[in-house]
C-alpha positions as CSV (number, residue, x, y, z in Angstrom):
1,M,148.2,64.3,-30.4
2,A,151.6,64.5,-32.2
3,S,151.6,64.4,-35.9
4,P,153.4,61.5,-37.7
5,L,156.2,63.9,-38.7
6,T,156.6,65.0,-35.1
7,T,156.6,61.5,-33.8
8,H,159.1,60.4,-36.4
9,S,161.4,63.3,-35.6
10,L,161.2,62.6,-31.8
11,T,162.0,58.9,-32.5
12,H,165.1,60.0,-34.4
13,L,166.0,62.5,-31.7
14,F,165.8,59.9,-28.9
15,F,167.8,57.4,-31.1
16,Y,170.6,59.9,-31.7
17,L,170.7,61.0,-28.1
18,A,170.9,57.5,-26.8
19,T,173.7,56.7,-29.3
20,Y,175.6,59.8,-28.3
21,L,175.3,59.0,-24.6
22,L,176.5,55.4,-25.3
23,L,179.5,56.5,-27.3
24,T,180.3,59.2,-24.7
25,S,180.2,56.6,-22.0
26,V,182.5,54.3,-23.9
27,A,184.9,57.0,-25.0
28,F,185.3,58.7,-21.6
29,G,184.6,55.8,-19.1
30,H,182.9,56.1,-15.8
31,E,184.2,58.1,-12.9
32,F,184.3,56.5,-9.4
33,R,184.8,58.8,-6.4
34,V,187.1,57.1,-3.9
35,G,185.8,57.5,-0.3
36,G,182.5,59.1,-1.3
37,P,181.8,62.5,0.2
38,R,184.7,62.1,2.7
39,G,187.2,61.6,-0.1
40,W,190.7,60.0,0.2
41,T,191.3,60.3,4.0
42,E,192.8,58.4,6.9
43,P,190.1,56.1,8.4
44,I,189.0,57.1,11.9
45,G,186.8,54.1,12.7
46,D,183.3,55.3,11.9
47,E,183.4,54.7,8.2
48,F,180.5,52.8,6.6
49,E,182.9,50.6,4.7
50,S,186.6,50.2,4.0
51,Y,188.1,51.3,0.7
52,N,188.6,47.7,-0.4
53,H,185.1,46.7,0.5
54,W,183.8,49.6,-1.6
55,A,186.0,48.4,-4.5
56,T,184.5,44.9,-4.4
57,R,181.0,46.4,-4.9
58,N,182.0,48.1,-8.2
59,R,183.1,46.9,-11.6
60,F,186.0,48.7,-13.2
61,H,186.9,48.6,-16.8
62,I,189.6,50.0,-19.1
63,G,188.8,53.7,-19.6
64,D,187.2,54.2,-16.2
65,Y,188.6,56.8,-13.7
66,L,189.2,56.9,-10.0
67,Y,188.7,60.3,-8.5
68,F,190.7,61.1,-5.4
69,K,189.8,64.2,-3.4
70,Y,192.1,65.0,-0.5
71,E,194.0,67.6,1.6
72,N,197.5,67.4,3.1
73,D,197.9,63.9,1.7
74,S,198.9,62.1,-1.5
75,V,198.0,59.1,-3.7
76,L,200.7,56.6,-4.5
77,V,200.4,53.9,-7.2
78,V,202.6,51.0,-6.0
79,T,203.3,47.3,-6.5
80,H,201.6,44.5,-4.6
81,D,204.5,44.0,-2.2
82,E,204.8,47.8,-1.6
83,Y,201.0,47.8,-0.9
84,K,201.3,45.0,1.7
85,E,204.2,46.8,3.5
86,C,202.9,50.4,3.1
87,N,206.2,51.1,1.4
88,T,206.2,54.7,0.1
89,T,209.9,55.0,-0.9
90,N,209.7,54.1,-4.6
91,P,206.1,54.4,-6.0
92,I,205.2,53.7,-9.6
93,A,203.4,57.1,-9.6
94,K,202.8,59.8,-7.0
95,F,200.1,62.5,-7.0
96,T,199.9,65.4,-4.6
97,D,197.5,67.9,-6.3
98,G,194.6,67.1,-4.0
99,D,192.3,66.6,-6.9
100,T,193.6,63.5,-8.7
101,K,191.9,61.6,-11.6
102,F,193.5,58.2,-12.4
103,R,192.5,56.5,-15.6
104,F,192.8,52.7,-16.1
105,D,194.7,51.9,-19.3
106,R,194.9,48.2,-18.8
107,Y,193.1,45.3,-17.2
108,G,194.5,43.6,-14.0
109,F,195.2,44.8,-10.5
110,F,196.1,48.3,-9.3
111,Y,197.4,49.2,-5.9
112,F,197.0,52.6,-4.2
113,I,198.2,53.8,-0.8
114,S,198.5,57.1,1.0
115,G,201.9,58.8,0.9
116,E,201.8,58.9,4.7
117,P,202.8,55.4,6.0
118,S,200.7,55.8,9.2
119,H,197.6,56.6,7.1
120,C,198.3,53.5,5.0
121,W,198.6,51.2,8.1
122,A,195.4,52.7,9.4
123,G,193.6,51.5,6.2
124,Q,194.0,54.2,3.7
125,R,194.9,51.9,0.8
126,L,193.0,50.4,-2.0
127,I,193.1,47.4,-4.4
128,V,191.2,47.7,-7.7
129,R,190.8,44.9,-10.2
130,V,190.1,46.2,-13.7
131,M,188.1,43.6,-15.6
132,V,188.3,42.4,-19.2
133,H,184.9,42.9,-20.9
134,P,184.2,39.9,-23.1
135,E,182.4,40.6,-26.3
136,T,178.7,39.5,-26.3
137,G,178.4,36.0,-27.6
138,K,182.2,35.5,-27.8
139,G,183.1,31.9,-27.9
140,V,179.6,30.5,-28.3
141,I,179.1,28.1,-31.2
142,D,175.6,27.1,-32.1
143,L,175.4,23.5,-33.2
144,G,171.7,23.7,-34.1
145,N,168.7,21.9,-32.6
146,G,169.4,23.5,-29.2
147,S,173.0,22.3,-28.9
148,E,175.8,24.8,-28.1
149,V,179.5,24.7,-27.4
150,I,181.5,27.4,-25.6
151,H,185.3,27.3,-25.8
152,I,187.6,29.6,-24.0
153,P,190.9,29.9,-25.9
154,R,194.3,28.4,-24.7
155,F,196.7,30.3,-22.5
156,V,194.1,32.3,-20.7
157,P,195.6,34.3,-17.7
158,W,193.9,33.7,-14.4
159,D,192.3,37.2,-14.3
160,Q,190.8,36.7,-17.8
161,A,189.5,33.2,-16.8
162,W,187.7,34.9,-13.9
163,E,186.2,37.5,-16.3
164,W,184.9,34.6,-18.4
165,Y,183.4,33.1,-15.3
166,E,181.5,36.3,-14.5
167,Y,180.4,36.8,-18.1
168,L,179.0,33.3,-18.5
169,D,177.3,33.4,-15.1
170,K,175.6,36.6,-16.0
171,E,174.9,36.3,-19.7
172,I,174.4,32.5,-20.4
173,P,172.2,31.0,-17.8
174,W,172.5,27.3,-18.8
175,T,176.2,27.4,-17.9
176,R,175.6,28.4,-14.3
177,P,175.6,24.9,-12.6
178,M,178.9,24.0,-14.2
179,I,180.5,27.4,-14.2
180,H,180.1,27.7,-10.4
181,V,182.1,24.5,-10.0
182,F,184.7,25.9,-12.4
183,G,184.9,29.1,-10.4
184,R,185.6,27.4,-7.1
185,S,188.2,25.2,-8.8
186,C,189.7,28.3,-10.5
187,V,190.3,29.9,-7.1
188,Q,191.7,26.7,-5.5
189,V,194.2,26.2,-8.4
190,H,195.3,29.8,-8.4
191,E,196.0,29.7,-4.7
192,A,198.0,26.5,-5.1
193,L,199.8,27.5,-8.3
194,P,200.1,31.4,-8.3
195,G,200.6,32.7,-11.8
196,S,199.3,29.6,-13.6
197,Y,197.5,29.9,-16.9
198,F,194.3,28.0,-17.8
199,N,194.7,26.0,-20.9
200,S,191.2,25.1,-21.8
201,L,187.5,25.4,-20.8
202,V,184.9,23.7,-22.8
203,L,181.1,23.8,-22.0
204,N,178.8,21.6,-24.1
205,R,175.0,21.7,-24.0
206,Y,173.3,19.0,-26.1
207,K,169.6,18.7,-27.1
208,G,169.3,15.7,-24.9
209,G,170.3,17.7,-21.8
210,S,173.7,16.2,-21.2
211,D,176.2,18.7,-20.1
212,Y,180.0,18.3,-19.9
213,V,182.7,20.6,-18.7
214,S,186.5,20.2,-18.6
215,W,189.6,22.3,-18.1
216,H,193.1,22.2,-16.9
217,S,195.9,24.5,-15.7
218,D,198.7,25.0,-18.2
219,D,202.3,24.9,-17.0
220,E,201.4,22.9,-13.9
221,R,204.1,20.3,-14.5
222,S,206.8,23.0,-14.6
223,M,205.5,24.8,-11.6
224,T,205.3,21.7,-9.5
225,N,208.6,20.2,-10.8
226,S,206.9,16.8,-11.0
227,R,206.8,14.5,-14.0
228,N,203.6,12.9,-12.7
229,A,201.7,16.1,-11.9
230,S,198.1,15.5,-12.4
231,L,195.9,18.0,-14.3
232,P,193.0,19.2,-12.2
233,S,189.6,18.7,-13.9
234,V,185.9,18.9,-13.1
């Protein structure tokens, strides 16, 4: 049986080790290998999943890395339009070293294609969405007696609004019935009004069990050029 001193020392050792691993993870981010063992290659039809399907199964944050392993090929960082057209003429960045690590330095969407257009058209292209990571408890106001209010600030870009949706759905269970309605509406409005900003989201939970949610899309009037444009709400 370990002595109290030994147990105490081991406790501190595990604490410092856990802290070190946490800080290391935050400082250096996670590495994701694109394409798994096959690496970054032209699809030949027997792949388990497409590059984009793989991306949807993962969660990427600022500081994380994509690792591209390839031969006789390249990795191009491009715009959305260039991605759709497999346009390789003027990429944002181009890598040809065969062993590329790309670090995410901002949230939002990143678009990658092969430098060989025929490979791109065959499916060698990738969209990654880097998520915002809301702080735990951010926006939650405790009113006491079991009542709470959550407020998402004004002028929230669509991608950040979606991050809030994912955060609330995972971390604050009582918001789920309402937040799922918000999520569906969020997608519908974004499709109807690309580039719109969400101006408010308020979730209230009162002791009596009455819940209320409201939100609207900012700039809707200017985007629809209508003086009587209605603000969507749920």
